[in-house]
C-alpha positions in Angstrom: -25.9 -12.2 87.1 -28.5 -12.4 84.5 -27.4 -11.4 80.9 -29.0 -9.7 78.2 -31.5 -11.9 75.9 -29.9 -11.5 72.9 -26.1 -12.4 74.6 -26.9 -15.1 76.7 -24.6 -18.4 76.5 -23.6 -21.1 78.8 -20.8 -20.0 80.8 -19.9 -23.4 81.9 -16.7 -23.5 80.0 -16.3 -27.2 79.0 -12.9 -28.1 79.3 -10.3 -25.6 79.3 -8.2 -26.5 76.3 -8.0 -22.1 75.5 -7.2 -21.4 79.0 -4.5 -19.1 79.3 -3.6 -15.3 79.5 -1.8 -13.1 77.4 1.5 -11.2 77.8 1.2 -8.4 80.5 1.8 -4.8 79.2 1.1 -5.6 75.7 0.8 -2.9 73.5 -1.6 -1.7 71.0 0.6 -0.3 68.1 -0.5 0.7 64.7 2.0 0.8 62.3 2.5 4.0 59.7 2.6 2.7 56.5 4.2 4.8 53.3 4.5 1.9 50.5 7.7 3.3 48.9 7.4 3.1 45.2 10.3 2.6 42.6 9.7 1.3 39.2 13.5 0.3 39.0 12.5 -2.5 41.7 12.3 -6.3 40.2 9.7 -8.4 41.7 12.1 -10.3 44.2 12.5 -6.9 45.8 8.6 -5.6 45.6 8.4 -9.2 47.0 10.7 -8.4 50.0 8.5 -4.9 50.4 5.4 -6.8 50.5 6.9 -9.3 53.0 8.1 -6.7 55.3 4.4 -5.0 55.2 2.8 -8.0 56.2 5.3 -8.2 59.1 4.1 -5.0 60.3 0.3 -6.5 59.9 1.0 -9.6 61.5 2.4 -7.9 64.5 -0.4 -5.3 64.7 -3.2 -7.9 64.4 -1.4 -10.3 67.2 -0.8 -7.4 69.6 -4.6 -6.7 68.9 -5.5 -10.0 69.5 -3.1 -10.5 72.4 -5.5 -7.7 74.5 -8.3 -9.8 73.2 -7.9 -12.9 75.1 -7.4 -10.5 77.6 -10.3 -9.0 78.0 -11.9 -13.1 77.1 -9.5 -14.4 80.5 -10.9 -11.5 82.1 -14.6 -12.6 81.6 -13.6 -16.2 82.3 -12.0 -15.7 85.5 -14.8 -13.3 87.0 -17.7 -14.9 85.6 -17.1 -18.7 85.1 -15.4 -19.7 88.3 -17.3 -21.7 91.0 -20.9 -20.6 92.5 -19.0 -19.5 95.6 -17.0 -16.8 93.1 -19.8 -15.5 91.1 -21.9 -14.9 94.7 -19.4 -13.3 96.0 -19.3 -10.9 93.2 -23.2 -10.6 93.4 -23.5 -9.5 97.1 -20.3 -7.2 97.2 -21.8 -4.9 94.2 -24.5 -7.1 92.3 -25.6 -4.4 89.7 -21.5 -3.2 89.3 -20.0 -6.7 88.2 -23.7 -7.3 86.6 -22.9 -4.9 83.7 -19.2 -5.4 83.9 -20.4 -8.4 83.1 -22.9 -7.6 79.7 -19.8 -4.8 79.0 -17.3 -7.8 77.9 -19.6 -9.6 76.3 -21.2 -6.7 74.4 -17.1 -6.1 73.5 -15.7 -9.7 72.6 -18.5 -10.0 70.2 -18.0 -6.9 68.9 -14.0 -7.2 68.2 -14.7 -10.9 67.2 -16.5 -9.3 64.4 -14.6 -7.1 63.5 -11.2 -9.4 63.4 -13.4 -11.7 61.0 -14.7 -9.0 59.1 -14.0 -8.9 55.4 -10.4 -7.6 53.4 -12.3 -4.4 52.7 -15.3 -2.2 53.4 -16.2 0.6 51.7 -13.3 1.0 49.8 -11.1 1.2 52.8 -9.0 -2.3 53.7 -9.6 -3.9 56.7 -6.7 -5.5 59.4 -8.8 -9.0 59.3 -8.4 -12.5 59.1 -9.7 -12.3 55.5 -7.0 -9.3 54.5 -4.2 -11.1 55.6 -4.9 -14.6 54.0 -5.3 -12.6 50.6 -1.7 -11.2 50.9 -0.2 -14.4 51.6 -1.3 -16.2 48.6 1.6 -14.3 47.4 4.1 -16.2 49.1 2.7 -18.8 50.9 2.5 -22.9 49.4 -0.8 -24.1 48.6 -0.6 -26.2 51.5 -0.2 -23.5 53.9 -2.9 -21.6 51.9 -5.3 -24.5 52.1 -4.2 -24.7 56.1 -4.7 -20.6 56.7 -8.5 -20.9 55.0 -9.6 -24.1 57.0 -8.6 -22.2 59.8 -10.7 -18.9 58.2 -13.5 -21.2 57.5 -14.1 -22.2 61.0 -13.4 -19.2 62.4 -15.8 -17.4 60.1 -18.5 -20.2 61.0 -18.3 -19.1 64.4 -18.9 -15.6 63.6 -22.1 -16.2 61.7 -23.1 -17.7 65.6 -22.6 -14.0 67.3 -22.8 -11.8 64.0 -26.3 -11.1 64.2 -25.8 -9.7 68.0 -23.2 -7.6 66.7 -25.8 -6.5 64.3 -29.2 -5.8 65.9 -28.2 -5.0 69.1 -24.5 -4.0 69.3 -23.2 -2.1 66.6 -27.3 -1.0 65.8 -30.2 -1.0 68.2 -33.1 -2.7 65.3 -36.2 -1.8 66.4 -38.0 -5.0 65.4 -35.1 -7.3 67.0 -35.9 -5.3 70.7 -39.2 -5.6 70.5 -39.1 -9.3 69.6 -36.6 -9.6 72.2 -35.1 -13.2 71.4 -31.5 -14.1 72.4 -29.2 -13.6 69.6 -25.2 -14.5 69.9 -25.4 -17.7 71.1 -22.9 -20.1 70.7 -21.8 -23.2 72.6 -18.7 -23.4 75.4 -17.3 -25.7 72.7 -17.8 -23.5 69.6 -15.9 -20.5 72.2 -13.4 -22.8 72.7 -12.7 -23.7 69.4 -12.5 -20.4 67.8 -9.7 -19.5 70.5 -8.1 -22.4 69.2 -8.4 -21.5 65.3 -7.1 -18.4 65.9 -4.4 -19.2 67.8 -3.1 -21.2 64.9 -3.8 -18.7 62.8 -1.6 -16.4 64.0 0.9 -19.1 64.6 1.5 -19.6 61.0 1.3 -15.9 60.5 3.9 -14.8 62.9 6.5 -17.8 62.0 5.9 -17.0 58.1 6.3 -13.1 58.2 7.9 -12.3 61.3 10.1 -15.0 63.1 10.2 -17.8 61.5 12.5 -19.0 65.1 9.3 -18.1 67.6 6.3 -19.9 68.8 3.4 -17.7 69.1 0.6 -19.6 70.9 -2.4 -16.7 71.6 -4.0 -19.0 74.2 -0.7 -19.9 76.5 1.0 -16.4 76.6 0.5 -15.7 80.1 0.1 -13.1 83.2 -2.1 -10.8 81.0 -5.6 -10.8 83.5 -4.9 -10.0 87.6 -8.7 -10.7 87.9 -7.9 -13.2 90.6 -6.6 -10.5 92.7 -9.2 -8.8 92.7 -11.4 -11.8 93.5 -8.6 -12.6 96.5 -9.1 -8.8 97.6 -12.9 -9.2 97.5 -12.6 -12.5 100.0 -9.9 -11.1 102.5 -12.8 -8.4 102.6 -15.4 -10.6 103.3 -12.8 -13.2 106.3 -12.4 -9.1 107.7 -16.4 -8.4 107.9 -17.1 -11.1 109.2 -14.5 -11.4 112.2 -15.4 -7.6 112.8 -18.9 -9.0 113.6 -17.4 -11.6 115.8 -16.4 -8.7 119.3 -15.2 -11.8 120.8 -12.9 -13.3 118.1 -11.9 -10.1 117.3 -11.0 -8.7 120.4 -8.9 -12.4 120.4 -6.8 -11.3 117.8 -6.5 -7.3 118.8 -4.9 -9.0 122.0 -2.9 -11.3 120.1 -1.3 -8.3 117.8 -0.7 -5.9 121.3 0.9 -8.8 123.1 3.5 -9.4 119.9 6.7 -8.3 119.9 6.1 -6.3 117.0 3.7 -4.4 118.9 6.9 -2.3 120.2 8.2 -1.3 116.9 7.5 2.5 116.3 5.6 4.0 113.3 7.9 5.2 110.6 
């Protein structure tokens, strides 16, 4: 299935270090924030309040990234499997699965660019990697801040690879870029893999500091969010039935076996 030229990328995933889904049934909740103002609070109490608000921010971003990871897993399962699986999708509904391919790629690029935006744009705060790092420097050790900045730099280097596709084709339809027709947003499988690993490490550090110091939050290790395999299995079984249906002799043998089975005597409920 051909991708739009601006979103072309090698879909052969090099290695599976970033495999895994994200927890089934994850809910995105945007916490309501009412910052209490009390001049009588001391510095320690104010730090505690700020930490609580950072906890809400971290939980919200974790929920968002779990859902984003799920969408990535849908894409991986459907389009980065075997050639035979891709042929199955094409033969079943070529246009639908082709369009879904494009939609998932555009969606992933857009959402990744959102979480790697600046901390504030147009006077409004953004729930992004940079926003959390700016806030956490008040409480984290210098070593933690150094690690977080390193992860952020790596994720934003990946953003540079894909952001022109967001700017020229997804968020806007830039006339010159459309007419030129050059592919934008290209990144290698290794670069995609590294992004997910960086995001995982970043969220793990934030979750451990502000949500639960005894927890282990590994984004790429949460399982069961995508059930796209069930779709492929169902399509495969339907193809088996079509093949069987077209073979009249074999089909009749199957009917005979079913008719002669002791279970055929069971009445329908």
